[in-house]
N, C-alpha and C positions, 0 to 999 in steps of 0.2 A: 224221686217219686215215693220214697219211703214215707215221707211226711203225709202224702195224700192218700196212702193206702187205707188209713183209718176211716176216711170218708167214703171209700169205695166198698170196703168189706161188708158193712151192714146191708148194702144194696147190691151185692154181688150177683144174685140171680137176675136182676134187671139189667145189669151191665153185660151179662152173658146172653140172656134171651133176646135182647134188642138186636144185636148183630146176627144171631142165628136165624131169627125170623126174617130178617132182611135177605139172608141167603136164599130162603125159600122163594122170595119174590124174584131174586136174580135168576135162579134156576128156571123159573117160568119164563122170564124175559128171553133167556137163551134158547129155550126149547120152542117157543112159539114161532119164530121165523122158519125153523126147519119143518114144522107141521104145515105152515102156509106153503112152503116150497113143494111139499109132497102133494098138497091139494092141487097145485097148479100143474106139476110135472106128471102126476099119475091120474088124479081124479078128473081134472079138467081135460087133460090130453086124451084120456080114454072115455070121456063122457060117462064116468062111473059115479052115479049119484049116491049110491050107498057108501062108497069110499069117502066121498066129500062129506056126507052126513056124519060118518064115523069120526073122521078127522076133526070136523067142526065140534062134535061132542067132546072130543079129547081136549080141544083148545079151550072150550068153556070150563072144563074141570081144572085145567091149568090156571086159567084166569081166576077161578074161585080160590085156589090155593094162594095165588099171588095177592089177592085181596086180604086174606087172613094174615099172610106173612107181612104185608105192608103195614096194615093197621096195627098188628101186634108189635112189630118192630118199632114203629113210631111211638106207640104208647110206652113201651119199656125204656126206649131211649129218653123220652121226656121225663119219665119217672126217675130214672137214674141221674140225669143231669140236674133236675130241680132238687132232688134230695141231696146230691153232692154239694151244690151251691148253698143250700140252706144250712147244712152242717158246717161248711167252711165259713159262712157268714157269721154263724153263732160263735165259732172259735175266734175269729178276728175281733168280733165285738167284745168277747170275754177278755181277750188280750189287751184291748184298749182300756177296758175297765180296770185292769191291773196296772196300767201305766202309772209311774210316778209323775210328779210335776216335771221332772227333768226329761222323761221320755216324751211327754206331751209337748215340750218345747221343741222337739225334733221334727214334728209334723204339724202342719197347719190343719185347722178344723176342716177346711174345704177339701184338703187332700185326703183326710181320713174318711170323709163322707163319700168321696169319689171311689175310694178303694172298697168301701163297704157296699157300694151300690153298683156303679157302672163297671168297675173292674171285675167284680165277681160275676156280673151278668155276662161279660165277654167270655169268661171261662165256662159258664153254663152253656152258652151258645156253641162253644167249641165242642164240649162233651156231647151235646145233643147231636150236632152235625157229624162228629166223628163216629159215634155209635151207629148212626144211620148209614154212614158212608164207608167206614173203615173196612168192612168186609164186602159191602155192596159194590163199591167202585173197583177194587182189585178182583173181586169175584166175577163181575161183569167183564172186565178187561180180559182176564184169563179165559173165561168161558167163551166169549165172542171171538177171541183170537184162535182158540182151539177149533171152534166150529168153522171159522173162516178158512183155516189151513186144511181142515178135513174136506171141505167142499171144493176148494180151488187153491192149490199151493201157489201157483204162479201169480194169480191175482192178489193173494194175501201179502205178497212181497211189497206191494205198493204201500201198505200200511207201515211196514217196518222202516220205510224211508221217512215217514212223517213223524212217528213216535219220538225218536231222538230229538228232532227239531222242537217239538212241543215241550218235551221235558226240559230242554235248555232254556226256552222262553219262560217257562214256569219258574225255574230256579232264579232267573234274573229278576223277575217280578217280585218274588218273595224276599230276595236279598235287599232289594231297593225299598220295599214296603215296611219291613220290620222297624228300622230306626225312625221312620216317619210316624208310625203309629205310637211309638213311645212319646214323641213330641206332642201328639194329639192329646194323650192322657194328661200330660203336664199342663197343657193349656186349659184342659177341662178342670183340673185342680184349681187353677187361678180364677177361672170363671165362677166356680162354685164358692170359692172364698169370697169373691166380690159380692155375689148374690146374698150370701149369708150375712155378710157385714152390713149391707144396705138394709135388708129386711129386719135385722136385729135393731138397727139404729135409725129406723125410718123417722121416728119422732124428732130426733136430734137434727136430722137432715132437713126436715120441714121447718123446724124452728130457726135454723140458720139460712133458710132459703138456698140450699145447696143442691136442689134437685137437678139443675142443669149440669152441674159439675159431676154428679154421680152418674147421670145419663152418659156423659162423655167417657167416664171411666169404664162403665159397663160396655159402651159401644166399642171401646178400644180392646177390652178383653174378649168380647164377642167376635170382633173382626180377626183377632189373632187366632182364635179357635177355628173360625171359618176358613182362614187361609191355610192353616196347618192341616185341617181336615181335607180341604180340596187338594192340597199338595200330596197327601197320602192316597186319596182315592183316585188321583190322576193315574197312578200306577195300576190300581185295581181295575179302573175303567178300561184300560188297554187290554186287559186279559180276555174279556169276552169277545170283542171284535176279532182279535187274533185267532182265538180258538174257533170261532164261527167260520172265519176265512179258511183256516186249515181243514175244517170239517167239510165245507162245501167243495174246496179244491180236491180233496181226497175222494169224495163221493163222485165228483165229475170224472176224475181219473179212472175210478173203478167202473163207472158206467161206460166210459169210452172203450177201455180194454175189454170189459165184459161183453159189450155189444159186438165187438169184433169176433169174440169167441162164439157167441150165439150165431152170428152169420156164418161162421166156419163150421158150425154144427158140433163144437166140442163142449158146449155148455148149455144146459136146459134153461129156459126162461125163468122158471121158478127159482132156480139156484141164484140167479142174478138178483132177483127181488130179495131173497133171504140174505145174500151177501151184502147188499147195500144196507140192509137193516143192521147187520153185524158191524159194518164199518161205522155207522152212526153210534152204535152201542160202545164200541171201542173208544171213539173220540169223546163221547159223553162221559164215560168213566174217567178219562183223563181230565175233563173239565171238573168233574166232582172232586177229584183229588186236588186239583188246583184250588178249588173253593175252600176245601178243608185246610190246605196249607196256608192260604191267605188269611183265613180266620185264625189259624194258629199263630201267624206272625203278630196279630193284634192281641190275641189271648195270652200269648207268652209274655208280651210286654206287661200286660195286666197282672199275670201270675207273678212276675218278678216284683212288681210293686206290692202285691199282697204278701209275698215272702218277706219283704222289708219290714212289714209290721209284725209278722209272726216271728221273725228273727231278731227283732229289737230286744236287746238285753235289758230286762227290768232291773234297774240298779237299786231298787228299794224293795226288799222282801223280808218276810219274817220266818223263812224256812229254817234258819239256824238259830232262832231265838232261844235263849237259855231258859226262860220261864214262860212257856206258852199258856199256862193256866192262870198266871198272875193277873190280877185286875188292879186298876188304880183305886186306892182306898182313901188316903188323906188329901192328896192333891198338892203335895210339896214339890216345888220346882227348883232346880238348880242347874246353872250353866257353869261349866268348868273350862275356861280358856278355849272357847269355841271360835273357830274360823270357818268361813264358807265362801266358795266361788260358784257362780252359776255355770261358768265355762271354765273347765279345769286348766286351760292354757292361758287364762287371764293372769296377769301379774298381780293386779290389785284385787284383794278380796272384798266381797260385799260386806262381810262381817269379820272383824279382826279382834281376837283375844277377848271375847266377851265372857265376863265372870260376874255372876250375881246369884242371889238366893232369895226365894219368896216362900214363906211358911204357909201352911194350910190355913185357909180362911182369910188370909190377908188380901189386900187390894194393892196391886202393882200398877202404877201408871207409867206409860212409855210415851215420850214426846221427843220431837226433833223435826228437822227440816224434811221436806219431801225428798225421797230417794236416799235417806240416810240408813235404811235397812231395818226399819221397825217391823214391817210386815214379814220380811224374810226371817227375822229373829223368832217371832211367835210361831211361824210355820215349822220350825224345828221341833216343837213340843209334840204335836201329833204325827211327826215324821212325814210331813208332806215333802220335805227335803231332808237329806241326811247331812250331817256335819262333815266337813273335810278334815278337821282336827278338833280335838277336845271331846267333851262329853256333855250330853243333855240328860239330866237325871230327873225322874219323877218318882217320888216316894223313896229316894235314895237308890233307885234302880235305873240303869242305863235304858233309855227308850228302845234301843235295839234288842233288848232282852225280852220285851213284851211282844205278844202277838199284835199285829196291826189292829185287829178287831177289838181286842180288850183295851188297847191303848186309846184308840179313837172313840170307843164307847165311853171312856172316862173323861173325854175332852169335848166340851161344847164350843163351837167356833162360829162367830158371826163374821163372815168375810167382808172385806172392804167393798166388794161388788155384791150387792144383795141379789140373790137369785130365788125366784119363786117359779113354780111349775104349773102347767095347765091342770085344772081340777079345782075343787072347792077350797075355801080357806081352811076348813077343818082338816081336809086331806093333806094340805101343805104343812099345817102345824104338827100333824101326827107323824111327820118325818122324824121328829124328835123322840117320839115314843108311840109306836104303832098300837100299843095296848092301853093308851091313856084313857082315863074316864072323862066324862063330860065335865065333871068338877075340876079335875086336874087341868084340862084344857082352858077352862075359864080362869082358873087361878093364874096360870102362866100368862094368859092374855092381859089380865088386869095388872099383873106385875110389870109387863112390857108397855102398859098404857095403850093397849090395842083394843080392849073390849068395847070402849065407848064408840069408836067409829065403826067397828064391825057390827055392833048391835044396831047401828043406824041404817044399815043396809036392809032392804026388804027381805032378803033370804038369810040374813045373819051369817052364821058360820058356814052355811051351805052355799053362799055366794060363789059363783064360778069365777075363777081368775083366768084371764087370758094368758097365753104363753109368755113367761117372764114377768107375770104380774103387771101387765101394761095398764090395767084398769084401776090401779090404785096409785096414789102419789108416792114420791120418793120417801117421805117421812113415814107414811103408812107401811110401805114395804119394809123399811128398817125395823119398825116395831113388830111386824109379823115375824121377821127373821129372828129377832131377839126372843120373842115368845116361843118360837120353835126350838131355839137352843135351851131356853129355860125348862121346857117340857121334858127335855132329856135328863134333867137333874144331874148335870155333870159334876165331877169333883174339881175340874178346872174349867173356868169359863173365860174365853178370849173374845174380846170385843174390839175388832179392828176398824176403828173410825166409824163405828156402826150407829152413831147418833148424830152424825154431821148434818142430817136433813131435818132434824127435829129442833124445836125451840129450846132454849135453855131451861125454861120452867118444866117442860115435859121430861127433858134429860135428867133434871134433878130428881123428879119423881121416880124415874126408872132406877137411878142409882140408889135412892132411898129404899126402894122395894127389895133391892138385893140384900139389905141388912136382915130382912125377915125370911125371904124365900130361899136365899143362898147363904145362910149364915156361916156354914162350914166349908163353903166352896171357895177355892182360890180364884180370885178375879184379876185378870190382866186386861187393862184398858189402854188401847192405843188411841190417841186423840190429837187433833190439831189445836183444839181450844184448850187453853191452860185451865179453864174453869172445870173441865171434865176430869182432871186428874189432881186438882189441888188438895182434895180431901183423902187421897190415897195414902196408905200406910208408908209407901215408898214410891219414889219416882225415879225412873231412869231417863237420862238425857242422852240421846244418840246424835253423833255427828260424824258423817263419812264412815259409818260402820263401826265406830268405836264408842264406848261409854265414856262420856266426858263429865257426867254428873250422876250421883247416886245418893239419894237421901230424901228427907221430907221436904215439903214445900218451903217451910221456913229455913231449913238448912241450905237448900239450893239457892234461895234468894240471897243468901249471904256469901256463898263461896263459888257458885257456878255462873260464869259470865254468859254462856249461851242461854241458860235458863232465864237469866235476868233480861236478856235481849228479847226473848219470846214474851216474857211476862209484861214488860213495860210497853212493848209494841202493841200488844193486845189491849192493855189497859188504856193506853192513849187513844186507841180507836174507839173503845167504849165511851170514854169521856167526850170525845169529839162527836160521837153519835148522839149522846144525850144533850 
């Protein structure tokens, strides 16, 4: 609970006032039956109108206080629970934002969405219910039991027989429900992941006419969630009928034995009326406790899942960096005997003994077969992943000695998967530099060969993009992402197969623009097309996570077999196409 105290402390008055005000309502509920009994036993029996009027006025005053207590208690309970969940959600979101790529590999996107939404909502509902019931239910139980014993000790013994039975039944229900609700949340994870995947890739689905297949996948996930939910709620559904049966049976027993006492003249009629009300209150308080405990079983499952995110050890931080103020200046990059595994128990590394150096302002091309580790290699530079062995140096300084902000500020990266966000084109480009002038924005766009098509839009740079940039083509999206990176004016620019969707002529113009706009910037180009890297100062050839070639285009054509295979296979294709 220590962890969650910080979410309670700022709203402690609401956490205290909610239950206290509920107690006021409870006191009123316990007092009212006794006042009613007095009206029947004294006022009605003696035909004393003034007494009835006085007691009636007292009951109205009690009811007014109950209204104040009930409304106030509900308000503060809602305020406390909503504020708690809001603060918790912010912290979970902040934690996810700090995740390294390795941490993100541990959780699916759908699971993180569920934890940030549904799981936290379950905790919020529990807090709201608990604040309203945690004093109300025990208070009503204690108060009603006390009044019942004060009025008629013998008759109250009937209740003592029922309470242990109810407590046992509630315990069985909760024990059975808890693991089932955990399964429900996992199935909800799977459904959310499925929905997100379908909505993100709906255009691909349509182009391959796979709607029916995705419908079946969704139906399967939805059915699993339905069945697990029904399986969980079967237990919960049983709770209410059992409680109602016990309540009615107990009330019947009280009326039976109470009626005999009235006939015997040992119990006033008004006392039986009040006693029956107290019996209902006792059983209702037990039902409230059962509801809180049932909600707890689901909320605790959610809380454990939230805790998994908060407890996740972020394996990539800059807390102990040696040079927190240092910034990337020249952009010189060096790898010294670097090895890396995505999963530390894997025997085979993704990268093995990588060593090379690229000077400031140079162009480094990286080429190789799919899955050979090209993208992984460049992700080491801005510390999206950390090396397992060896060193990555920028300007002669280990990347681990930079602050993450300063290191990543110095690196511009156009990822293999181009991502744009909802908002205008200008807003998307200014991710590279939020303070960029209009002239700088235009310059970057022209260099990326994006200005022409953006200017053709009616709204120009104020054209709204759909989520993910769905209303522009793949080639246009790539050029906008390149422009965004150029606007950053990085010391190191990484292009990860980021011109695959543009024609060779446009690609050549983009590379040509680098000579003027990024003259002193180190450029690292990953490409599938050999024409994209032929003019680079140096080319690395990767195969199965190892460097098998390192040199200029001419040198590699002479000595590197893998490079020769790539070159001649692509050249043959171009000849055949012509």
